[in-house]
N, C-alpha and C positions, 0 to 999 in steps of 0.2 A: 504494500500500500504506500502510495506517495502522499505524504502529508503536505498538500498544496494550499491549505488554508481555505479551501472551498467549503460552502455549506454542505454539499453532498458528502464530502469526506468527514467533516465534523459530525454529521448525523450518524454515519457508519460507526465512528469511534464512540460516540455517546451510547450507542446500542451494544456494540461489541465488547467494550471493556467490562461493564458490570457482568455481562453474561459469562465472559471468560473467567473473571475472578470468582464469581459465585459458583461456577462449575467446580472449581478447586475446593471451595468451602464445602459444597455438597458432598463431594467425594470423601472428604475427611469426616463429615458428619456420619456417612454410612460406615465409616471405619470406627465409629463409636467415640470420636474425639469430643469430649464434653463442651469445649469452647466453640467448636464448629457448630454443634447442635444449638447452642445458645445464639450464635450468630444467625443461623438459619431461622430460628423462631422469630428473632427481631426483624430480620429481612422480610419474612412473610407478613408480619404485622404492618411494617412500613409500606409494603407494596400490595396490600390487599386489593383484589380486583384487577390488578395489572400484571402481576407475576407471582409465582409460587414455586417453592422447592419442596419436594416430598421428603419427609423425615422418616427414618427407620423406626420400627418398633423394637425397643430394646428388651430382649428377653433375658431372664436371669441365667447365669451359667449353670446353676443347679438344675433348672428345668431342661436345659439342653442335655446335660449328663443323664438325667432320668429318662429322657426320650431315647437316647442311644442305648441305654441299658435295657429298656423295655423291648426294644426291637433287635436285641442281640448284636448291636454294632459297637464294638469296643475299640474302634480305630483311634479315637481321640481321648480315651479314658486312661 
């Protein structure tokens, strides 16, 4: 992209930069990073009706272990 100062390029940048940054924050939220999750919650509140990032459901490690035990999958235990 050539930063030529035109309105067209400015508009592309205004749309692309938040999308790119928040994509990284979303990826970290799905990796269970607590600060990223907080940032996504705040972002969703600030951008209600215009943009939204899906948050993961955080399940307890104990529930995962029980599920694997119940189904005879001991790979991770």
